[in-house]
Every structure is written in C-alpha cells, then in structure tokens.
C-alpha positions in Angstrom: 15.0 4.4 12.2 11.8 2.6 10.1 11.7 4.9 6.6 8.8 4.1 3.9 8.8 6.2 1.0 5.5 5.7 -1.4 6.0 7.2 -4.9 3.5 6.4 -8.0 0.3 8.3 -7.4 -1.5 10.7 -9.5 -4.2 11.4 -11.0 -6.1 8.7 -13.3 -9.2 8.6 -14.9 -11.8 5.9 -13.5 -11.1 2.1 -15.4 -7.0 3.3 -15.8 -4.4 1.7 -13.4 -1.6 3.1 -11.2 1.4 1.4 -9.5 2.9 2.6 -5.8 6.0 1.5 -4.5 7.5 2.1 -1.4 11.4 1.8 -0.6 11.9 0.5 2.7 15.0 0.7 4.6 16.0 1.4 8.6 14.8 -2.3 9.2 15.2 -5.8 8.8 12.6 -6.6 6.0 12.0 -9.9 6.2 10.8 -8.9 9.8 8.0 -7.2 8.7 4.6 -7.5 7.4 4.4 -5.0 4.4 0.8 -3.6 3.9 -1.2 -0.8 2.2 -3.9 1.2 3.9 -5.7 4.3 2.2 -7.5 7.2 3.8 -10.4 9.2 1.9 -11.4 12.6 3.1 -14.3 12.1 5.8 -13.5 8.7 6.0 -12.1 6.0 8.3 -8.3 4.6 7.2 -8.6 1.2 5.3 -6.6 -1.8 5.4 -6.7 -1.9 1.5 -3.9 -5.0 0.7 -1.3 -6.9 3.0 1.0 -9.5 3.6 -0.2 -11.8 6.1 2.8 -14.3 6.3 5.5 -15.0 3.9 4.3 -14.4 0.5 0.3 -14.8 2.0 -2.1 -11.6 1.3 -5.2 -10.4 2.0 -7.2 -7.7 0.6 -10.2 -5.5 2.0 -13.2 -6.3 -0.5 -13.8 -3.5 -2.2 -10.5 -3.9 -4.0 -9.9 -7.6 -4.2 -9.9 -8.5 -8.2 -8.3 -5.2 -8.8 -5.6 -4.5 -6.6 -2.2 -6.4 -6.3 0.5 -6.4 -3.5 3.7 -7.7 -3.9 7.1 -7.0 -2.9 11.3 -7.6 -3.9 13.3 -8.7 -1.0 16.1 -7.7 -2.9 15.3 -4.5 -3.3 13.6 -3.9 -0.2 10.7 -2.7 -2.0 6.5 -3.4 -2.0 4.2 -2.3 -4.6 0.6 -2.0 -5.0 -0.7 -2.2 -8.5 -4.1 -1.0 -9.2 -6.7 -2.1 -11.9 -9.6 -0.8 -12.9 -9.7 2.1 -10.5 -12.7 3.7 -9.4 -13.5 7.5 -8.4 -14.3 5.8 -4.8 -10.1 4.5 -4.7 -9.7 7.9 -4.5 -7.5 8.4 -1.2 -4.3 9.3 0.3 -2.2 5.7 0.1 0.3 4.7 3.1 2.8 2.3 3.4 3.0 0.1 6.4 5.5 -2.3 8.3 4.3 -4.4 11.2 7.6 -5.3 12.9 6.6 -9.0 14.1 9.3 -9.1 16.6 8.3 -5.5 18.4 4.6 -5.6 17.3 5.2 -2.0 16.5 3.9 -0.6 12.9 5.4 2.1 11.0 4.1 4.5 8.1 5.2 6.6 5.6 4.1 10.0 4.6 1.4 8.9 2.0 0.9 9.3 -1.6 -2.2 10.4 -3.1 -4.4 8.6 -5.7 -7.2 11.0 -7.5 -9.6 9.0 -9.5 -11.9 10.8 -11.7 -15.0 10.0 -13.0 
C-alpha cells in the first residue's frame, strides 16, 4: 500500500517561503515519478511540479522560477521549495507518485498552504 504523507504547509505572508515535504512508503521509490499538485477552492487541480524522468523536472508556468522540486532517494522523501509566494498560491498541495510500471498514481491527503496579502 503506497503511503504519501505531506508536511510543511502553513500560513505565510506574500513574498515569503515554505518548504513542503512528502514521506513516501509502500512502494519502490525509483519506480515512481514524484510530483506536487495543488487545488485551490473553486478551481481545478493544477500540476505544480514533477519529475519527468530521472532528475528531469517540469513546472507549471505560474510557478517557474519560484518553486523547486527535489528528492532524496536515500530517505524516500520529496520536497517542494516555494519562494516568493503569492496569494494566488493559496491551495491544498498534494504529493503524487506515478508508478511507471503499473501506470497508477497515488495521492497524499494534502497540506494547506495559505498566503496572505
């Protein structure tokens, strides 16, 4: 059973930074493409950042240059460093794991990020 547990969300002022963490268990870490997706109230889910293969990454245009995804293969951890936060970044952020062998995607329960103006 794949388990993804996010942490690090909270309330921050515009221009501030947060670092989200995701602990991954129940799967072979290297068989998954890890990513972060967010959903704001009344809006569709948005893929924020993801590993596309190996250590290659891709970002939504709205966060390019401000967010950075990283991972620690030795700890089965994924991170999202968020800088220069804006009120429009307010959302629930979900860690995702796309298993490249079985083509299934697992989700964490999410962590709330609120950016005040």
